[in-house]
C-alpha positions, 0 to 999 in steps of 0.5 A: 758333760757339765760344761757341755750342758752350760754351753748348750743352755747358753746357746738356747738363750741366745736363740730365744733373744734372737727370736725376741728381736724379730718377734716377741710372740710365738705365732703358733701358741700366741704366748710371749717367749720371754722378755728381752731383759729377762733373757739377757739377764739369764744369759749373763748369769749363765756365762758368768757361772761358766767363767766362775767354775772353781778349780778342784784344787781351790775347792780342796784348799777351802775345804781343808782350811775350813776343817783346820780352823773349825772351832765349833766342829760343824765341818762335815768331817765331824758329822760322820759316825761319832766324830764330834765326840773324838778328841780332835779339834782345830788345835789338833796336830795331823799327819799327812796320810790322815788328812788324805784319808779324811778327805778321800771321799771328795779328793784324790790323794794327789789333790789333797797333797797339792792343796796342803802344800799350797796352803803351807806356802801361803802361810795359812797352815803350819807344816814341819817334819818330825824325825824320830829314832827307834831300835830296829826290832830285828837287829838291835844294833841298828836304829830306824829313823821315821820321818813324819810330815805334820800339819796344824792350824795357826791356832794350835799352840803348845802342841808338843805333848799332842805330837808325841801322843799322836806319833806314838800311836801312828808308829805303833800301827805303822810297823812292818809287822803290824801292816802284815798282820792287818793285811792278813786280817783283811784276807781272813775276813774275806775268806770267812765270807767265802766259806760262810756263803759256801764258795769253793776256794780253788787257791790262795795267793796263786796265778794258776787255774785249770792248767793255765798259769800267768807268767808275764809278771810275778803277780798273783791273786789273793783268792780264786773262788767259785760257786754255781759254775762262776769263778772269781779272782779276788784281790783284797786291800785292807790299808789306807793307801790305794792299790797302785795302777800297774798292780790293779791293771795287771790283776784285773785286765791281765791275770783274770781274763787270761785265766778266764775268771771274773775279777773282784776287788774287795778294798777298804777304799779305792778311786772312783775310776777303778770302780768303773774300769773293772766293769769293762771285764764284768768285774766289780769293786766292793768297798768296806770303808773302815780298815779292819784290825784284829779284835785283840787291839780294840783298846788301841784302835779306839784310842787311835780313832779318838785322836785321828778320826780315821775310819778304823775298827776291830772286826772279824768279818766284813761289814754286813752291807759289803757281804750282802752286796757281794752275794747279791751280785754273785746271784745276778751273775749266776742268773745271767749265765743261766740266761745266756746258756738257755738262749745259746 
């Protein structure tokens, strides 16, 4: 759309110049349209701007490099919440997912990944793979190798101690047991909200509703909940990684329409296109931004944030803003249904 607007503006100025070559005065108004020199300059500037449009990958590279080399903590990443007081600086070590999450508001994960690889190739930042071995918590005779892709600025020297401190925390929060517990904690927070607003929970981890069962795939929904005659199929995602496209499409455009219910996604974060796609079936995505952890991990979560700036917190409930957005949207759905029934 922006490209069309630029082209359209250029065409308008071309018309103005053309008119000026024949008559520099508008006969109807008696006013000078624009000087030939001024119009030509405007046209040249617009055409130059169109040619200079910076590709998104170049924007991401500059943005990331500015963050890595920021000695004064003036980069916008440091402006969120209490980030300036965290133990993160241009001398810090970062891991791949951390950087993707820090820049997720502006760039897809794939763009950030590509930008990092190009910066490494150009010798502007440092990247290496750190491999660590651990005892398998299930089978003590086995060891598990964990590989981490790490990055730092060219100014980050003597960072071995920082690497150990960072990876100790990353691995603590990355075990299968922790991921399972955090996923379930996110579901508990959503369930608490549903009960608080007096929704009827028709089912959990189910693909059945009112005698109909989804059988095309093995996917299911985290919740089916109803209130005031409106029923929702709810999917919860309390993690850093985004929901895979196939899973999103099956649940939003497959299971929910088949069961005759409205799709709702309550995610820590997701791509913008998911926010718009779900509206095709009258659904909605609610984003709560910070990954939720059990309240008993408050000290560990605070220490992890202090070393990474990641959006994480301990909480028993979804943020108030998210809860209010959900119930207000539900009320609008009820009002819409009443209007439709009264006019039919």
